[in-house]
C-alpha positions as CSV (number, residue, x, y, z in Angstrom):
1,M,-5.4,27.6,-37.3
2,G,-6.9,28.9,-34.0
3,C,-9.6,26.3,-34.0
4,L,-7.0,23.5,-34.2
5,L,-5.1,25.0,-31.4
6,L,-8.2,25.1,-29.1
7,L,-9.1,21.4,-30.1
8,L,-5.6,20.2,-29.2
9,A,-5.7,22.2,-26.0
10,A,-8.9,20.4,-25.1
11,A,-7.7,17.0,-26.0
12,A,-4.4,17.3,-24.2
13,P,-5.3,16.4,-20.7
14,R,-7.4,13.4,-22.1
15,I,-4.5,12.2,-24.1
16,A,-2.2,12.6,-21.2
17,A,-4.5,10.6,-18.9
18,I,-4.8,7.8,-21.4
19,L,-1.0,7.6,-21.8
20,Y,-0.7,7.6,-18.0
21,W,-3.2,4.7,-17.8
22,L,-1.4,2.8,-20.3
23,L,2.0,3.3,-18.6
24,E,0.8,2.7,-15.0
25,P,-2.2,0.4,-15.1
26,A,-1.6,-0.9,-11.5
27,R,-1.8,2.7,-10.1
28,W,-5.0,3.4,-11.8
29,D,-6.4,0.0,-10.6
30,R,-5.6,0.8,-7.0
31,A,-6.9,4.4,-7.3
32,F,-10.3,3.2,-8.7
33,H,-10.3,-0.2,-7.0
34,G,-10.7,-2.0,-10.3
35,A,-14.0,0.0,-11.4
36,W,-12.6,1.1,-14.9
37,V,-15.8,2.8,-15.7
38,W,-15.1,5.6,-13.3
39,A,-11.7,6.1,-14.8
40,V,-13.3,6.3,-18.3
41,L,-16.0,8.8,-17.2
42,G,-13.3,10.7,-15.4
43,I,-11.1,11.0,-18.5
44,L,-14.2,12.1,-20.5
45,F,-15.6,14.7,-18.1
46,L,-12.9,15.6,-15.6
47,P,-9.4,14.7,-17.0
48,V,-7.3,16.9,-14.8
49,T,-9.2,15.9,-11.7
50,T,-9.0,12.3,-12.5
51,I,-5.1,12.5,-13.0
52,V,-4.8,14.2,-9.7
53,W,-7.1,11.6,-8.1
54,V,-4.8,8.8,-9.3
55,I,-1.8,10.5,-8.0
56,V,-3.1,11.2,-4.5
57,A,-5.5,8.3,-4.0
58,V,-3.0,5.5,-4.1
59,N,-1.3,6.6,-0.7
60,G,-4.8,7.6,0.9
61,V,-6.2,11.0,0.6
62,A,-4.8,13.2,3.2
63,S,-5.7,16.9,4.1
64,W,-3.6,18.7,1.7
65,D,-4.7,16.2,-1.2
66,F,-8.1,17.9,-1.0
67,L,-6.4,21.2,-1.9
68,W,-4.9,19.6,-5.1
69,L,-8.2,17.9,-5.9
70,G,-10.0,21.3,-5.6
71,I,-7.6,23.1,-7.9
72,A,-8.0,20.3,-10.4
73,V,-11.7,20.6,-10.3
74,F,-11.4,24.4,-10.7
75,I,-9.2,23.9,-13.8
76,D,-11.7,21.4,-15.2
77,V,-14.7,23.5,-14.6
78,G,-12.9,26.6,-15.8
79,S,-12.0,25.0,-19.1
80,A,-15.4,23.7,-19.7
81,S,-17.2,27.1,-18.9
82,R,-14.5,28.8,-21.3
83,A,-15.5,26.2,-24.0
84,A,-19.2,26.9,-23.4
85,R,-18.9,30.5,-23.7
86,R,-17.4,30.3,-27.3
């Protein structure tokens, strides 16, 4: 049961990003300037950071946006290091 819970926790940000991409394709296109390969790589390796990038990049990245991006990178790296430790 614990293994299934860990698998679902790891997949949740990726599933959320895919659903967000399907619901708001124009926003994703503007955030990545039509380069879908960067979006796919982001979903695979840094899903939380990719979602935050899509949210902040549409209006241009301002000073406070770097804080949110930094927190998202910290979350992604923390979850990857926690998974590697197991």
